[in-house]
N, C-alpha and C positions, 0 to 999 in steps of 0.2 A: 635869774637866768636859767635856761634850760640845760640840764646836765646830761640827760640820757633819755632816749625814747626807743621804744620797741613795739612792733606791730604783732599782733597774734590773732588767730581766728578761733572763734568759739561756735559750737553748734548749739542753737538755743532750741527750746521746746518746739518751735514751729519748724525746725529742721533747716531754717534759713542760716546762711553764713553771715557773719558780721565782722568786719574788720575794726578792731578796737586798738588805739594807740595809748599805752601808758607812758606818760612823761613824768620824769623826776625833775621837780623844779626846787629852787631855792628863792625864797622871797627876798626883796631888798633888805629886809630887817634880819635875814639870816635863818629863817624858819623853813625846814625842808617840808615837801608835800608831793604827793602823787596826784596826777591829773589824767582823766580821760575826757577829751573834748567830744561832745555830741551836740551838734547845732541844729539837728532836725526838729527838736521840741524845745521850746522856750522854757526850760526848767533846770534847775541845778540841785544836786544832792551833795551835802558836805558831811563828813564824819571826822570827828576829832577824838582822839583817845589820849587821856592824860595817864601816864604810868604812875602806879602807886595805889590809887583807890582807897578803899576803906582800911587797908593794911597801914595806913599812915595816920590812923587815929591816934591821938596822944594818950599817954597812960591815964587810966581812970575816965576816959572820955569815949569809950566804945559806943559807936552809933553816931558820933558827931558828923562824919563825913556823909553818911547815908541821909541824916536829917538835913545837912546843908544842901545836898543835892536836891532833895524835894522842895527846897525853898527858893531855888534859883529863878523860877518862874513866878514866884509869889511877890513880885515887886522889885523895881530897880530904878536908879536915877530918881527922878521926880514922880514916877508912877507907882501907885500902890497896886496890889495884886489884880484888882479888877480893871484898872486902867491898862495894865501891861497885857492882860488877855484880850481886851478889846482892841488894842493896837495890833496884836498879832493876828487876830481873826480878820481885821480889816484889810491885812496884807496877804490873806490866804496863805500864810507861812505856817510851817510846822516845826516845832522844836521839841526834842526829847532828850532827857537827861537821865542817865542810869549810872549806878555805881556797883561795883562788886570788889572782891578782895584785892585784885591786881590793877584795877584801872577805873577811871571815870570817863564815861563816853558822852559825846554831844552829837546828836543827829539833827541836821537842819535840812529842810526842803522849802524852796521858794521858786517863784516865777521870775524870769528874766526881767520883766518890766517892774518888778518890786525889789530887785536884788539890793539896791543901795539902802532902801528903807528897812528891808528884812535884816540885812547884815548889821545895820546901825542899832536895831532893836536888840538882836542877839549880843552884840558887843556890849550894850548897856547891861544886860543880864549877867554876862561873864565878868565884866570889869567893875561894875558898880552895883552889886546887890545890896538891898536894903536890910533884910533880915528883921522886918518889923516885928515887933513883940506878938501882935495879934495873929500874924501869919505864923510865927514860930509856935505859938500855942496851938493853932489849928493843925498844923502839920504834925506836930509832936503827938497830938491826940490820935491822929491817923496811924502813926507808927506804933504808938502803945497798943492801939486796937489790933494792929497786925501781930505784935509780939503776943498778945493775949490769945489770938487765934492759933498761932504756932504752938503754944503750949498745949493745945488740944488736937494737934495734927500729928498722927503717928509718924509720918514721913519726916516732918520737921523735927520731932523728938529724936527720932533715929539719928538724923544728920547731926544734930547738936551733940548728942552723946558720942558719937563716932568721932567727930572732929576734935572734941574736947579731949578725948582720950589719946587720939593720934598726935596732937600738936600742943596740948597744954597751954602755956602762957603766950605762945606765938599768936599773932592776930588770926591765923588760920584756925586757931582753936576755939574761937568764939564767932557768933553770927555777926554780920556786918551791920545788922539793924540795932545791936546793943541789947541791953536788958532794960527791964522796967526801972531799975535802981539808976543805971548810968544815964538813960535817956531823960528821965524825969528831972535830973538837976543840970542839964545842958542849958547854957546861956547864950545870949546874942553874941557875946565876946568869943564863946567857943565856936560859933558859926564862922565868924571872921577869921578865927585861927585856922579852922579846917579849910577855908577857902584859900587862904595864903599858903597852906602847906601843900595843897593838892593841885590847884589850877595855876601851873607854872610853865614857862615857855620851854625850858630845856627838857621837859618830859612830854611834850605835845607831839603827836603823830596826826597828820592830816591827809585826808584824800578828798577828792571832788570828782564828780562826774556830771557832765551836762553842757549847757550852753554858756561856756566861759573859756577864755583863752588863758594861756599860762601867765601872760602879763597881768591880766585882770585878776587872776587867782592870787598871784603874789601880792598885789596891793590889798586884796580882800583879807589875806591871812594876816598881814601886818595890822590891818584895821581891827580885826577881831582879837588878835592875841598880843599884839606888840606892847600893850601897857600892863600885861600881866608880869608878876615877879619873875626873875630869871630862874630862880631855884627854890626848892621847897624842903620839906622835912626829909631826913635821911630815910632811905628804904629799909625795910626790916631785914634781918639776917636770914640766911638759908636755914631750913629746919628739916630734919629727917622725919620720915614717917615713923611714929613711935608706938604703933600697936604691933603686938605679936599675934601668932595664930591662936584662935580660940573663939569663945562665944560670950557676948554680954547680952543678957536679957533685961530689958526695961519693962517692968510690969505695967500694963495698961489695959483697961477694961474695953475690949473690942472683940468682935467675932473673928477678925482677921489680923494676923500678925504681918508686919512689914519688916523687911531686913535690908540693911545697907552692908555690904561686904567688900573687902578688898585687901590689897597689900601695896607695897611700894611699886613704883612704875618706872617710866623711862623719860629722859629729857627729850624735848621736841627736836633739838639738833642732833641727837644720836644718830649714827650712820645706819643703825638698824630700825629707825622709827617706822619707815614704811612696811617693813615686814612685820612689825608689831602691830601696826594699824590694820593690816590685812588680817592678821591673826585675830585681833579682836573682833573684826567684822564677822569672821567665821565663828568665833566662840560665842558672842552674844550681842553683836551689833544689829542695827536695823537691816531688814532684808530678809529674803526667803532662806538664806544660807545659814542662819543662826543655829548652831548645835544646841544650846541651852534651850532655845525656844522650842526646838523639835522634841528634846528629850523631856523637859519639864512640863511644857504645856500640851503640845500635840499628842504625844504618846500617853501621858499619865494624867492630864488634866489637873495639875497642881496649881496652876496659876493662870491669870489672863495675860500676863506679860513678864518677861525677865530680860534684863538688858545689862551689858557690860560696857565699859568706856574707858579709854585712856584719858588721864587728867594731868597733863604736864603744866603745872602752875609756875609762876615766875620764881618761887623759892622752894619748891618741892615737886615731887612727882608721884602719882598714885595710879593704880589699876583697880577700878571700882565696879561694882555691880549692884543691882536692886532687884528685889522681887517681893511680892506679897502672896500670901497663901492662908488657907484656913488654919486656925489654931491647931487643930489635930492633924494637919498635914505639913506644917512647917518643918518639923524634924525630918520627914522623908525628903523635903525639898533641899534642905541644907546638905543632907548627905549625898543627894545626887549631884549638887554643884560641886561638892568637894571631889566626888568621884570622877566627874567629867574634866575638872581642872587637872586632876592627877593623870587621867587617861591621855589627855592631849599633851601634857608636859612630857609624858614618857613616851608616847607613841606618835605624836604629831598628827598632822592632817593628811588628807590625800590630794592628789593632783586634781581630781574633779572638783573637790571643794575649793581649792585654790583658784581654778579657772572660773568657777561660778562667782566667787568674790570679786575677782578682777573685772569680770563682765558687769557685775552690779556697780562697783565703784566708778569705773571709767564711764559707764553710760549715765550715771546720776550726776557726775560732776558738772557738766555743762548746764544743767538745768538750774544751777544756782544763780547764773548770770541772767536774771529775768528782769532787769530794770535798773535805772540810775542808782537808786537807793541801795539794793542788794549788792551792786558792783562796788559802790564806794565803801560799803561795809566790808566786803571781802579784801578790798585793797588795804584798808587800815589794819585789818587783822593780819595780813601778810606782813606788814611793817612791824606789828607787835611781835610776831614770830621770827623776825630777822630774815624773812625770805626775800629773794630778789624779784624784780618785775617780771622776769621771764619764767617764774615758776608756773604761771597759769599755761604756759606753752608746754613745759615738760612734765607737769604733775602726773598725767596719765602715763607718760613714759616711765616715770619713777615707779608707779604701781606695777606696770607690765614687766619691769626689769626684775622684780623680786621672784626668786625661785622657790621651789619647794623646799630645797635644802635650807635656804635662808629662813623661811618661816619656822621650819621644825627646829632649827638651831635656836632661834629666838624663843619658841615655846619651852624648850628644854632649859634655857638659862633664865628667862624671866617669869614663867608661870611657876609660882611656888605654893602648892596646895597646903603645905604645912604652915605657911605664913598667913593664910587667909583668916581674917577676923570678921565674925558676923555680929553686928549690932541688931538685936531683934527687939521690936516694940510690939507688945501684945501679951497674949497668954498662951504661948506655945507649949503644947503638950510634949512632955519628954525632953525638954531642953532646959538647962540651967546654965547660969554664968559659970565660966571656967576660971575667971580671974577676979 
């Protein structure tokens, strides 16, 4: 049944106006979904998000959900991997499966004329995976190759060291791809366990955009997901950011050091989130207003790029940044970041900086809605964040409502230069680990 519908207007890159109606529906089987009907093109995009993701790996099985996700298209039902791929290609359908710490996502694209067959094939992959041993061995080898590559990638090394120190034994403390030791011993039964734990109905969030009605989508959802288990493994506990201010140097033979830095952040549903979001945009976000880009790159040429970002994960929150610089200039870069962090925490930003950030953020937002697939992805992301369907109408209003006082209050409260921890991989001259 249709529970709620709301119309809103979005300005697309072409400057045309398009009326889009988001409908909240519940399938006959009781699964909720969001829908935007668009019948002008015979095409449908569907996004499914399963809450939990690789954080649901069982003890000693790190990497199982990642490996299982890579096997979903490698054979199901009575089809081996080659037969499944041939069937998908014959339907001109596209399926993508991705996993990260807090979710497993399924993206499907198909033509209206092939909808029933495309949905049936996707259902087979989701409900009845084979996890054949030869496919398992082949995909495992690919994962192990990726892990070996990561062990030589300074950015990956920095990330693993940073998160391990920040979160310890919590799933956030280790890479979702696992380690050579854990991945090597994973079995077919482990794949079935991961599948049962993650792909479950009561943690599924669904959105669809395209040539399909609410009634048709309800039936489609029940076909796709109705036979999955109702519940899965328990979600992990909340975890606090465990790093204190300081520096960790991971020696690595490279002419350029890379750094990941940050401290605790803010929950997505905090009433000050928009003020923090704008502040981050001004501090080190994308766009011409970035203070750190101006100070670190433009004025001093210390890096090609420096960025900061809010990371409100399901079970913790961080305010992070990243930068790369020559070994003999990384110490200067770190000192400058610390100084700017403190300067803004103590003195805030200006009205001109706030106005420029608002113009950038409100102007860029409509450009995200440039097709069925991106809109479906945005809608399921809104569900994950607990946002209402009318968020797209009011989002720019929320941005514009933030005052200079709001931003500077948040800067004083949440920017904590003394808590910044820098994990640096390379041979930075003049820097040593403080802990």
